[in-house]
mmCIF entry with sequence, helices, sheets and N, C-alpha, C, O atoms, coordinates in Angstrom:
data_MODEL
# 
_entry.id   MODEL 
# 
_entity.id                         1 
_entity.type                       polymer 
_entity.pdbx_number_of_molecules   1 
# 
_entity_poly.entity_id                      1 
_entity_poly.type                           'polypeptide(L)' 
_entity_poly.nstd_linkage                   no 
_entity_poly.nstd_monomer                   no 
_entity_poly.pdbx_seq_one_letter_code       MINRKNKELGVRIEQITMEAEAWQQSAKCSENMIAALNQSGASSRSTKR 
_entity_poly.pdbx_seq_one_letter_code_can   MINRKNKELGVRIEQITMEAEAWQQSAKCSENMIAALNQSGASSRSTKR 
_entity_poly.pdbx_strand_id                 A 
# 
loop_
_entity_poly_seq.entity_id 
_entity_poly_seq.num 
_entity_poly_seq.mon_id 
_entity_poly_seq.hetero 
1 1  MET n 
1 2  ILE n 
1 3  ASN n 
1 4  ARG n 
1 5  LYS n 
1 6  ASN n 
1 7  LYS n 
1 8  GLU n 
1 9  LEU n 
1 10 GLY n 
1 11 VAL n 
1 12 ARG n 
1 13 ILE n 
1 14 GLU n 
1 15 GLN n 
1 16 ILE n 
1 17 THR n 
1 18 MET n 
1 19 GLU n 
1 20 ALA n 
1 21 GLU n 
1 22 ALA n 
1 23 TRP n 
1 24 GLN n 
1 25 GLN n 
1 26 SER n 
1 27 ALA n 
1 28 LYS n 
1 29 CYS n 
1 30 SER n 
1 31 GLU n 
1 32 ASN n 
1 33 MET n 
1 34 ILE n 
1 35 ALA n 
1 36 ALA n 
1 37 LEU n 
1 38 ASN n 
1 39 GLN n 
1 40 SER n 
1 41 GLY n 
1 42 ALA n 
1 43 SER n 
1 44 SER n 
1 45 ARG n 
1 46 SER n 
1 47 THR n 
1 48 LYS n 
1 49 ARG n 
# 
_struct_asym.id          A 
_struct_asym.entity_id   1 
# 
_struct_conf.conf_type_id            HELX_P 
_struct_conf.id                      HELX_P1 
_struct_conf.pdbx_PDB_helix_id       AA1 
_struct_conf.beg_label_comp_id       ILE 
_struct_conf.beg_label_asym_id       A 
_struct_conf.beg_label_seq_id        2 
_struct_conf.pdbx_beg_PDB_ins_code   ? 
_struct_conf.end_label_comp_id       THR 
_struct_conf.end_label_asym_id       A 
_struct_conf.end_label_seq_id        47 
_struct_conf.pdbx_end_PDB_ins_code   ? 
_struct_conf.beg_auth_comp_id        ILE 
_struct_conf.beg_auth_asym_id        A 
_struct_conf.beg_auth_seq_id         2 
_struct_conf.end_auth_comp_id        THR 
_struct_conf.end_auth_asym_id        A 
_struct_conf.end_auth_seq_id         47 
_struct_conf.pdbx_PDB_helix_class    1 
_struct_conf.details                 ? 
_struct_conf.pdbx_PDB_helix_length   46 
# 
_struct_conf_type.id          HELX_P 
_struct_conf_type.criteria    ? 
_struct_conf_type.reference   ? 
# 
loop_
_atom_site.group_PDB 
_atom_site.id 
_atom_site.type_symbol 
_atom_site.label_atom_id 
_atom_site.label_alt_id 
_atom_site.label_comp_id 
_atom_site.label_asym_id 
_atom_site.label_entity_id 
_atom_site.label_seq_id 
_atom_site.pdbx_PDB_ins_code 
_atom_site.Cartn_x 
_atom_site.Cartn_y 
_atom_site.Cartn_z 
_atom_site.occupancy 
_atom_site.B_iso_or_equiv 
_atom_site.pdbx_formal_charge 
_atom_site.auth_seq_id 
_atom_site.auth_comp_id 
_atom_site.auth_asym_id 
_atom_site.auth_atom_id 
_atom_site.pdbx_PDB_model_num 
ATOM 1   N N  . MET A 1 1  ? 61.971 -124.012 88.029 1.00 0.00 ? 1  MET A N  1 
ATOM 2   C CA . MET A 1 1  ? 62.808 -123.640 86.840 1.00 0.00 ? 1  MET A CA 1 
ATOM 3   C C  . MET A 1 1  ? 62.119 -124.031 85.553 1.00 0.00 ? 1  MET A C  1 
ATOM 4   O O  . MET A 1 1  ? 61.969 -123.177 84.679 1.00 0.00 ? 1  MET A O  1 
ATOM 5   N N  . ILE A 1 2  ? 61.697 -125.252 85.383 1.00 0.00 ? 2  ILE A N  1 
ATOM 6   C CA . ILE A 1 2  ? 61.153 -125.663 84.146 1.00 0.00 ? 2  ILE A CA 1 
ATOM 7   C C  . ILE A 1 2  ? 59.809 -125.009 83.962 1.00 0.00 ? 2  ILE A C  1 
ATOM 8   O O  . ILE A 1 2  ? 59.517 -124.603 82.837 1.00 0.00 ? 2  ILE A O  1 
ATOM 9   N N  . ASN A 1 3  ? 58.990 -124.873 84.930 1.00 0.00 ? 3  ASN A N  1 
ATOM 10  C CA . ASN A 1 3  ? 57.723 -124.186 84.773 1.00 0.00 ? 3  ASN A CA 1 
ATOM 11  C C  . ASN A 1 3  ? 57.879 -122.695 84.293 1.00 0.00 ? 3  ASN A C  1 
ATOM 12  O O  . ASN A 1 3  ? 57.110 -122.201 83.468 1.00 0.00 ? 3  ASN A O  1 
ATOM 13  N N  . ARG A 1 4  ? 58.910 -122.025 84.857 1.00 0.00 ? 4  ARG A N  1 
ATOM 14  C CA . ARG A 1 4  ? 59.123 -120.658 84.432 1.00 0.00 ? 4  ARG A CA 1 
ATOM 15  C C  . ARG A 1 4  ? 59.589 -120.633 82.928 1.00 0.00 ? 4  ARG A C  1 
ATOM 16  O O  . ARG A 1 4  ? 59.161 -119.768 82.163 1.00 0.00 ? 4  ARG A O  1 
ATOM 17  N N  . LYS A 1 5  ? 60.381 -121.497 82.568 1.00 0.00 ? 5  LYS A N  1 
ATOM 18  C CA . LYS A 1 5  ? 60.923 -121.515 81.240 1.00 0.00 ? 5  LYS A CA 1 
ATOM 19  C C  . LYS A 1 5  ? 59.683 -121.864 80.304 1.00 0.00 ? 5  LYS A C  1 
ATOM 20  O O  . LYS A 1 5  ? 59.548 -121.228 79.258 1.00 0.00 ? 5  LYS A O  1 
ATOM 21  N N  . ASN A 1 6  ? 58.779 -122.854 80.651 1.00 0.00 ? 6  ASN A N  1 
ATOM 22  C CA . ASN A 1 6  ? 57.697 -123.175 79.859 1.00 0.00 ? 6  ASN A CA 1 
ATOM 23  C C  . ASN A 1 6  ? 56.794 -121.919 79.777 1.00 0.00 ? 6  ASN A C  1 
ATOM 24  O O  . ASN A 1 6  ? 56.260 -121.651 78.700 1.00 0.00 ? 6  ASN A O  1 
ATOM 25  N N  . LYS A 1 7  ? 56.612 -121.186 80.796 1.00 0.00 ? 7  LYS A N  1 
ATOM 26  C CA . LYS A 1 7  ? 55.787 -119.956 80.813 1.00 0.00 ? 7  LYS A CA 1 
ATOM 27  C C  . LYS A 1 7  ? 56.373 -119.008 79.782 1.00 0.00 ? 7  LYS A C  1 
ATOM 28  O O  . LYS A 1 7  ? 55.652 -118.516 78.913 1.00 0.00 ? 7  LYS A O  1 
ATOM 29  N N  . GLU A 1 8  ? 57.721 -118.735 79.870 1.00 0.00 ? 8  GLU A N  1 
ATOM 30  C CA . GLU A 1 8  ? 58.291 -117.815 79.019 1.00 0.00 ? 8  GLU A CA 1 
ATOM 31  C C  . GLU A 1 8  ? 58.213 -118.323 77.560 1.00 0.00 ? 8  GLU A C  1 
ATOM 32  O O  . GLU A 1 8  ? 57.989 -117.513 76.661 1.00 0.00 ? 8  GLU A O  1 
ATOM 33  N N  . LEU A 1 9  ? 58.378 -119.540 77.314 1.00 0.00 ? 9  LEU A N  1 
ATOM 34  C CA . LEU A 1 9  ? 58.292 -120.191 75.900 1.00 0.00 ? 9  LEU A CA 1 
ATOM 35  C C  . LEU A 1 9  ? 56.732 -119.863 75.439 1.00 0.00 ? 9  LEU A C  1 
ATOM 36  O O  . LEU A 1 9  ? 56.488 -119.406 74.323 1.00 0.00 ? 9  LEU A O  1 
ATOM 37  N N  . GLY A 1 10 ? 55.774 -120.125 76.354 1.00 0.00 ? 10 GLY A N  1 
ATOM 38  C CA . GLY A 1 10 ? 54.440 -119.962 75.977 1.00 0.00 ? 10 GLY A CA 1 
ATOM 39  C C  . GLY A 1 10 ? 54.124 -118.435 75.601 1.00 0.00 ? 10 GLY A C  1 
ATOM 40  O O  . GLY A 1 10 ? 53.319 -118.165 74.709 1.00 0.00 ? 10 GLY A O  1 
ATOM 41  N N  . VAL A 1 11 ? 54.757 -117.519 76.283 1.00 0.00 ? 11 VAL A N  1 
ATOM 42  C CA . VAL A 1 11 ? 54.509 -116.153 75.989 1.00 0.00 ? 11 VAL A CA 1 
ATOM 43  C C  . VAL A 1 11 ? 55.165 -115.822 74.605 1.00 0.00 ? 11 VAL A C  1 
ATOM 44  O O  . VAL A 1 11 ? 54.572 -115.121 73.785 1.00 0.00 ? 11 VAL A O  1 
ATOM 45  N N  . ARG A 1 12 ? 56.364 -116.330 74.380 1.00 0.00 ? 12 ARG A N  1 
ATOM 46  C CA . ARG A 1 12 ? 57.116 -116.074 73.170 1.00 0.00 ? 12 ARG A CA 1 
ATOM 47  C C  . ARG A 1 12 ? 56.326 -116.757 71.972 1.00 0.00 ? 12 ARG A C  1 
ATOM 48  O O  . ARG A 1 12 ? 56.349 -116.242 70.854 1.00 0.00 ? 12 ARG A O  1 
ATOM 49  N N  . ILE A 1 13 ? 55.669 -117.857 72.215 1.00 0.00 ? 13 ILE A N  1 
ATOM 50  C CA . ILE A 1 13 ? 54.923 -118.496 71.065 1.00 0.00 ? 13 ILE A CA 1 
ATOM 51  C C  . ILE A 1 13 ? 53.704 -117.617 70.777 1.00 0.00 ? 13 ILE A C  1 
ATOM 52  O O  . ILE A 1 13 ? 53.328 -117.489 69.612 1.00 0.00 ? 13 ILE A O  1 
ATOM 53  N N  . GLU A 1 14 ? 53.080 -117.016 71.763 1.00 0.00 ? 14 GLU A N  1 
ATOM 54  C CA . GLU A 1 14 ? 51.957 -116.055 71.553 1.00 0.00 ? 14 GLU A CA 1 
ATOM 55  C C  . GLU A 1 14 ? 52.490 -114.857 70.721 1.00 0.00 ? 14 GLU A C  1 
ATOM 56  O O  . GLU A 1 14 ? 51.871 -114.476 69.727 1.00 0.00 ? 14 GLU A O  1 
ATOM 57  N N  . GLN A 1 15 ? 53.577 -114.296 71.109 1.00 0.00 ? 15 GLN A N  1 
ATOM 58  C CA . GLN A 1 15 ? 54.177 -113.166 70.374 1.00 0.00 ? 15 GLN A CA 1 
ATOM 59  C C  . GLN A 1 15 ? 54.525 -113.458 68.984 1.00 0.00 ? 15 GLN A C  1 
ATOM 60  O O  . GLN A 1 15 ? 54.276 -112.645 68.093 1.00 0.00 ? 15 GLN A O  1 
ATOM 61  N N  . ILE A 1 16 ? 55.099 -114.600 68.754 1.00 0.00 ? 16 ILE A N  1 
ATOM 62  C CA . ILE A 1 16 ? 55.439 -115.015 67.341 1.00 0.00 ? 16 ILE A CA 1 
ATOM 63  C C  . ILE A 1 16 ? 54.187 -115.280 66.595 1.00 0.00 ? 16 ILE A C  1 
ATOM 64  O O  . ILE A 1 16 ? 54.091 -114.929 65.419 1.00 0.00 ? 16 ILE A O  1 
ATOM 65  N N  . THR A 1 17 ? 53.241 -115.870 67.204 1.00 0.00 ? 17 THR A N  1 
ATOM 66  C CA . THR A 1 17 ? 51.923 -116.069 66.460 1.00 0.00 ? 17 THR A CA 1 
ATOM 67  C C  . THR A 1 17 ? 51.288 -114.761 66.065 1.00 0.00 ? 17 THR A C  1 
ATOM 68  O O  . THR A 1 17 ? 50.838 -114.601 64.930 1.00 0.00 ? 17 THR A O  1 
ATOM 69  N N  . MET A 1 18 ? 51.248 -113.859 66.954 1.00 0.00 ? 18 MET A N  1 
ATOM 70  C CA . MET A 1 18 ? 50.615 -112.540 66.614 1.00 0.00 ? 18 MET A CA 1 
ATOM 71  C C  . MET A 1 18 ? 51.488 -111.834 65.455 1.00 0.00 ? 18 MET A C  1 
ATOM 72  O O  . MET A 1 18 ? 50.939 -111.239 64.527 1.00 0.00 ? 18 MET A O  1 
ATOM 73  N N  . GLU A 1 19 ? 52.809 -111.937 65.569 1.00 0.00 ? 19 GLU A N  1 
ATOM 74  C CA . GLU A 1 19 ? 53.620 -111.449 64.523 1.00 0.00 ? 19 GLU A CA 1 
ATOM 75  C C  . GLU A 1 19 ? 53.397 -112.047 63.115 1.00 0.00 ? 19 GLU A C  1 
ATOM 76  O O  . GLU A 1 19 ? 53.388 -111.363 62.092 1.00 0.00 ? 19 GLU A O  1 
ATOM 77  N N  . ALA A 1 20 ? 53.212 -113.438 63.155 1.00 0.00 ? 20 ALA A N  1 
ATOM 78  C CA . ALA A 1 20 ? 52.850 -114.185 61.941 1.00 0.00 ? 20 ALA A CA 1 
ATOM 79  C C  . ALA A 1 20 ? 51.565 -113.660 61.338 1.00 0.00 ? 20 ALA A C  1 
ATOM 80  O O  . ALA A 1 20 ? 51.482 -113.382 60.142 1.00 0.00 ? 20 ALA A O  1 
ATOM 81  N N  . GLU A 1 21 ? 50.543 -113.530 62.216 1.00 0.00 ? 21 GLU A N  1 
ATOM 82  C CA . GLU A 1 21 ? 49.316 -113.144 61.723 1.00 0.00 ? 21 GLU A CA 1 
ATOM 83  C C  . GLU A 1 21 ? 49.330 -111.698 61.106 1.00 0.00 ? 21 GLU A C  1 
ATOM 84  O O  . GLU A 1 21 ? 48.658 -111.402 60.118 1.00 0.00 ? 21 GLU A O  1 
ATOM 85  N N  . ALA A 1 22 ? 50.133 -110.847 61.756 1.00 0.00 ? 22 ALA A N  1 
ATOM 86  C CA . ALA A 1 22 ? 50.291 -109.432 61.240 1.00 0.00 ? 22 ALA A CA 1 
ATOM 87  C C  . ALA A 1 22 ? 50.941 -109.485 59.844 1.00 0.00 ? 22 ALA A C  1 
ATOM 88  O O  . ALA A 1 22 ? 50.530 -108.775 58.926 1.00 0.00 ? 22 ALA A O  1 
ATOM 89  N N  . TRP A 1 23 ? 51.933 -110.316 59.712 1.00 0.00 ? 23 TRP A N  1 
ATOM 90  C CA . TRP A 1 23 ? 52.618 -110.428 58.414 1.00 0.00 ? 23 TRP A CA 1 
ATOM 91  C C  . TRP A 1 23 ? 51.637 -111.042 57.338 1.00 0.00 ? 23 TRP A C  1 
ATOM 92  O O  . TRP A 1 23 ? 51.642 -110.615 56.183 1.00 0.00 ? 23 TRP A O  1 
ATOM 93  N N  . GLN A 1 24 ? 50.865 -111.970 57.714 1.00 0.00 ? 24 GLN A N  1 
ATOM 94  C CA . GLN A 1 24 ? 49.987 -112.547 56.760 1.00 0.00 ? 24 GLN A CA 1 
ATOM 95  C C  . GLN A 1 24 ? 48.850 -111.394 56.401 1.00 0.00 ? 24 GLN A C  1 
ATOM 96  O O  . GLN A 1 24 ? 48.433 -111.245 55.252 1.00 0.00 ? 24 GLN A O  1 
ATOM 97  N N  . GLN A 1 25 ? 48.471 -110.720 57.351 1.00 0.00 ? 25 GLN A N  1 
ATOM 98  C CA . GLN A 1 25 ? 47.497 -109.656 56.996 1.00 0.00 ? 25 GLN A CA 1 
ATOM 99  C C  . GLN A 1 25 ? 48.144 -108.596 56.076 1.00 0.00 ? 25 GLN A C  1 
ATOM 100 O O  . GLN A 1 25 ? 47.516 -108.128 55.127 1.00 0.00 ? 25 GLN A O  1 
ATOM 101 N N  . SER A 1 26 ? 49.374 -108.236 56.362 1.00 0.00 ? 26 SER A N  1 
ATOM 102 C CA . SER A 1 26 ? 50.030 -107.263 55.492 1.00 0.00 ? 26 SER A CA 1 
ATOM 103 C C  . SER A 1 26 ? 50.216 -107.844 54.056 1.00 0.00 ? 26 SER A C  1 
ATOM 104 O O  . SER A 1 26 ? 49.988 -107.147 53.067 1.00 0.00 ? 26 SER A O  1 
ATOM 105 N N  . ALA A 1 27 ? 50.601 -109.031 53.973 1.00 0.00 ? 27 ALA A N  1 
ATOM 106 C CA . ALA A 1 27 ? 50.738 -109.710 52.618 1.00 0.00 ? 27 ALA A CA 1 
ATOM 107 C C  . ALA A 1 27 ? 49.470 -109.733 51.869 1.00 0.00 ? 27 ALA A C  1 
ATOM 108 O O  . ALA A 1 27 ? 49.438 -109.520 50.657 1.00 0.00 ? 27 ALA A O  1 
ATOM 109 N N  . LYS A 1 28 ? 48.345 -110.009 52.632 1.00 0.00 ? 28 LYS A N  1 
ATOM 110 C CA . LYS A 1 28 ? 47.056 -110.087 52.001 1.00 0.00 ? 28 LYS A CA 1 
ATOM 111 C C  . LYS A 1 28 ? 46.650 -108.662 51.517 1.00 0.00 ? 28 LYS A C  1 
ATOM 112 O O  . LYS A 1 28 ? 46.119 -108.524 50.415 1.00 0.00 ? 28 LYS A O  1 
ATOM 113 N N  . CYS A 1 29 ? 46.886 -107.662 52.290 1.00 0.00 ? 29 CYS A N  1 
ATOM 114 C CA . CYS A 1 29 ? 46.637 -106.271 51.888 1.00 0.00 ? 29 CYS A CA 1 
ATOM 115 C C  . CYS A 1 29 ? 47.482 -105.870 50.629 1.00 0.00 ? 29 CYS A C  1 
ATOM 116 O O  . CYS A 1 29 ? 47.010 -105.169 49.734 1.00 0.00 ? 29 CYS A O  1 
ATOM 117 N N  . SER A 1 30 ? 48.718 -106.343 50.617 1.00 0.00 ? 30 SER A N  1 
ATOM 118 C CA . SER A 1 30 ? 49.583 -106.138 49.406 1.00 0.00 ? 30 SER A CA 1 
ATOM 119 C C  . SER A 1 30 ? 49.009 -106.777 48.207 1.00 0.00 ? 30 SER A C  1 
ATOM 120 O O  . SER A 1 30 ? 48.911 -106.162 47.145 1.00 0.00 ? 30 SER A O  1 
ATOM 121 N N  . GLU A 1 31 ? 48.605 -108.071 48.367 1.00 0.00 ? 31 GLU A N  1 
ATOM 122 C CA . GLU A 1 31 ? 48.068 -108.795 47.239 1.00 0.00 ? 31 GLU A CA 1 
ATOM 123 C C  . GLU A 1 31 ? 46.800 -108.101 46.767 1.00 0.00 ? 31 GLU A C  1 
ATOM 124 O O  . GLU A 1 31 ? 46.618 -108.039 45.551 1.00 0.00 ? 31 GLU A O  1 
ATOM 125 N N  . ASN A 1 32 ? 45.941 -107.595 47.559 1.00 0.00 ? 32 ASN A N  1 
ATOM 126 C CA . ASN A 1 32 ? 44.708 -106.930 47.180 1.00 0.00 ? 32 ASN A CA 1 
ATOM 127 C C  . ASN A 1 32 ? 45.103 -105.627 46.410 1.00 0.00 ? 32 ASN A C  1 
ATOM 128 O O  . ASN A 1 32 ? 44.474 -105.302 45.404 1.00 0.00 ? 32 ASN A O  1 
ATOM 129 N N  . MET A 1 33 ? 46.112 -104.908 46.869 1.00 0.00 ? 33 MET A N  1 
ATOM 130 C CA . MET A 1 33 ? 46.502 -103.657 46.201 1.00 0.00 ? 33 MET A CA 1 
ATOM 131 C C  . MET A 1 33 ? 46.984 -104.036 44.830 1.00 0.00 ? 33 MET A C  1 
ATOM 132 O O  . MET A 1 33 ? 46.590 -103.431 43.833 1.00 0.00 ? 33 MET A O  1 
ATOM 133 N N  . ILE A 1 34 ? 47.861 -105.064 44.773 1.00 0.00 ? 34 ILE A N  1 
ATOM 134 C CA . ILE A 1 34 ? 48.389 -105.504 43.459 1.00 0.00 ? 34 ILE A CA 1 
ATOM 135 C C  . ILE A 1 34 ? 47.242 -105.819 42.488 1.00 0.00 ? 34 ILE A C  1 
ATOM 136 O O  . ILE A 1 34 ? 47.260 -105.401 41.330 1.00 0.00 ? 34 ILE A O  1 
ATOM 137 N N  . ALA A 1 35 ? 46.244 -106.565 42.987 1.00 0.00 ? 35 ALA A N  1 
ATOM 138 C CA . ALA A 1 35 ? 45.103 -106.955 42.122 1.00 0.00 ? 35 ALA A CA 1 
ATOM 139 C C  . ALA A 1 35 ? 44.350 -105.725 41.625 1.00 0.00 ? 35 ALA A C  1 
ATOM 140 O O  . ALA A 1 35 ? 43.940 -105.624 40.468 1.00 0.00 ? 35 ALA A O  1 
ATOM 141 N N  . ALA A 1 36 ? 44.173 -104.681 42.686 1.00 0.00 ? 36 ALA A N  1 
ATOM 142 C CA . ALA A 1 36 ? 43.484 -103.561 42.184 1.00 0.00 ? 36 ALA A CA 1 
ATOM 143 C C  . ALA A 1 36 ? 44.237 -102.723 41.169 1.00 0.00 ? 36 ALA A C  1 
ATOM 144 O O  . ALA A 1 36 ? 43.662 -102.147 40.245 1.00 0.00 ? 36 ALA A O  1 
ATOM 145 N N  . LEU A 1 37 ? 45.494 -102.678 41.367 1.00 0.00 ? 37 LEU A N  1 
ATOM 146 C CA . LEU A 1 37 ? 46.351 -101.904 40.429 1.00 0.00 ? 37 LEU A CA 1 
ATOM 147 C C  . LEU A 1 37 ? 46.402 -102.619 38.946 1.00 0.00 ? 37 LEU A C  1 
ATOM 148 O O  . LEU A 1 37 ? 46.404 -101.969 37.901 1.00 0.00 ? 37 LEU A O  1 
ATOM 149 N N  . ASN A 1 38 ? 46.441 -104.004 39.014 1.00 0.00 ? 38 ASN A N  1 
ATOM 150 C CA . ASN A 1 38 ? 46.412 -104.634 37.788 1.00 0.00 ? 38 ASN A CA 1 
ATOM 151 C C  . ASN A 1 38 ? 45.039 -104.520 37.098 1.00 0.00 ? 38 ASN A C  1 
ATOM 152 O O  . ASN A 1 38 ? 44.987 -104.482 35.868 1.00 0.00 ? 38 ASN A O  1 
ATOM 153 N N  . GLN A 1 39 ? 43.920 -104.465 37.859 1.00 0.00 ? 39 GLN A N  1 
ATOM 154 C CA . GLN A 1 39 ? 42.681 -104.263 37.291 1.00 0.00 ? 39 GLN A CA 1 
ATOM 155 C C  . GLN A 1 39 ? 42.557 -102.913 36.667 1.00 0.00 ? 39 GLN A C  1 
ATOM 156 O O  . GLN A 1 39 ? 42.065 -102.745 35.552 1.00 0.00 ? 39 GLN A O  1 
ATOM 157 N N  . SER A 1 40 ? 43.050 -101.893 37.475 1.00 0.00 ? 40 SER A N  1 
ATOM 158 C CA . SER A 1 40 ? 43.028 -100.576 36.990 1.00 0.00 ? 40 SER A CA 1 
ATOM 159 C C  . SER A 1 40 ? 43.903 -100.321 35.846 1.00 0.00 ? 40 SER A C  1 
ATOM 160 O O  . SER A 1 40 ? 43.513 -99.484  35.031 1.00 0.00 ? 40 SER A O  1 
ATOM 161 N N  . GLY A 1 41 ? 45.064 -100.927 35.646 1.00 0.00 ? 41 GLY A N  1 
ATOM 162 C CA . GLY A 1 41 ? 45.924 -100.841 34.515 1.00 0.00 ? 41 GLY A CA 1 
ATOM 163 C C  . GLY A 1 41 ? 45.192 -101.590 33.410 1.00 0.00 ? 41 GLY A C  1 
ATOM 164 O O  . GLY A 1 41 ? 45.258 -101.091 32.286 1.00 0.00 ? 41 GLY A O  1 
ATOM 165 N N  . ALA A 1 42 ? 44.534 -102.667 33.563 1.00 0.00 ? 42 ALA A N  1 
ATOM 166 C CA . ALA A 1 42 ? 43.883 -103.435 32.445 1.00 0.00 ? 42 ALA A CA 1 
ATOM 167 C C  . ALA A 1 42 ? 42.792 -102.534 31.900 1.00 0.00 ? 42 ALA A C  1 
ATOM 168 O O  . ALA A 1 42 ? 42.675 -102.351 30.688 1.00 0.00 ? 42 ALA A O  1 
ATOM 169 N N  . SER A 1 43 ? 41.973 -101.959 32.817 1.00 0.00 ? 43 SER A N  1 
ATOM 170 C CA . SER A 1 43 ? 40.878 -101.191 32.343 1.00 0.00 ? 43 SER A CA 1 
ATOM 171 C C  . SER A 1 43 ? 41.387 -99.858  31.646 1.00 0.00 ? 43 SER A C  1 
ATOM 172 O O  . SER A 1 43 ? 40.742 -99.341  30.734 1.00 0.00 ? 43 SER A O  1 
ATOM 173 N N  . SER A 1 44 ? 42.532 -99.349  32.105 1.00 0.00 ? 44 SER A N  1 
ATOM 174 C CA . SER A 1 44 ? 43.035 -98.207  31.483 1.00 0.00 ? 44 SER A CA 1 
ATOM 175 C C  . SER A 1 44 ? 43.588 -98.522  30.105 1.00 0.00 ? 44 SER A C  1 
ATOM 176 O O  . SER A 1 44 ? 43.436 -97.711  29.192 1.00 0.00 ? 44 SER A O  1 
ATOM 177 N N  . ARG A 1 45 ? 44.204 -99.633  29.928 1.00 0.00 ? 45 ARG A N  1 
ATOM 178 C CA . ARG A 1 45 ? 44.714 -100.014 28.630 1.00 0.00 ? 45 ARG A CA 1 
ATOM 179 C C  . ARG A 1 45 ? 43.521 -100.370 27.678 1.00 0.00 ? 45 ARG A C  1 
ATOM 180 O O  . ARG A 1 45 ? 43.656 -100.139 26.477 1.00 0.00 ? 45 ARG A O  1 
ATOM 181 N N  . SER A 1 46 ? 42.395 -100.903 28.138 1.00 0.00 ? 46 SER A N  1 
ATOM 182 C CA . SER A 1 46 ? 41.352 -101.229 27.304 1.00 0.00 ? 46 SER A CA 1 
ATOM 183 C C  . SER A 1 46 ? 40.632 -99.936  26.812 1.00 0.00 ? 46 SER A C  1 
ATOM 184 O O  . SER A 1 46 ? 40.111 -99.915  25.697 1.00 0.00 ? 46 SER A O  1 
ATOM 185 N N  . THR A 1 47 ? 40.606 -98.905  27.609 1.00 0.00 ? 47 THR A N  1 
ATOM 186 C CA . THR A 1 47 ? 39.939 -97.691  27.116 1.00 0.00 ? 47 THR A CA 1 
ATOM 187 C C  . THR A 1 47 ? 40.796 -96.860  26.187 1.00 0.00 ? 47 THR A C  1 
ATOM 188 O O  . THR A 1 47 ? 40.268 -95.947  25.552 1.00 0.00 ? 47 THR A O  1 
ATOM 189 N N  . LYS A 1 48 ? 42.041 -97.110  26.073 1.00 0.00 ? 48 LYS A N  1 
ATOM 190 C CA . LYS A 1 48 ? 43.007 -96.437  25.223 1.00 0.00 ? 48 LYS A CA 1 
ATOM 191 C C  . LYS A 1 48 ? 42.900 -96.990  23.814 1.00 0.00 ? 48 LYS A C  1 
ATOM 192 O O  . LYS A 1 48 ? 43.373 -96.340  22.882 1.00 0.00 ? 48 LYS A O  1 
ATOM 193 N N  . ARG A 1 49 ? 42.299 -98.166  23.608 1.00 0.00 ? 49 ARG A N  1 
ATOM 194 C CA . ARG A 1 49 ? 42.289 -98.739  22.308 1.00 0.00 ? 49 ARG A CA 1 
ATOM 195 C C  . ARG A 1 49 ? 41.092 -98.260  21.503 1.00 0.00 ? 49 ARG A C  1 
ATOM 196 O O  . ARG A 1 49 ? 40.924 -98.658  20.350 1.00 0.00 ? 49 ARG A O  1 
# 
């Protein structure tokens, strides 16, 4: 009984770890997009002057 529960918990830990990594990757992608948009906006503003 305990071994089965430990195995189930181990599988769940792996799933949650993968989900966390996916969220981190998504957040990093969003950060990169924001940085690119900020840079694009800054260069656009500087060419209008």
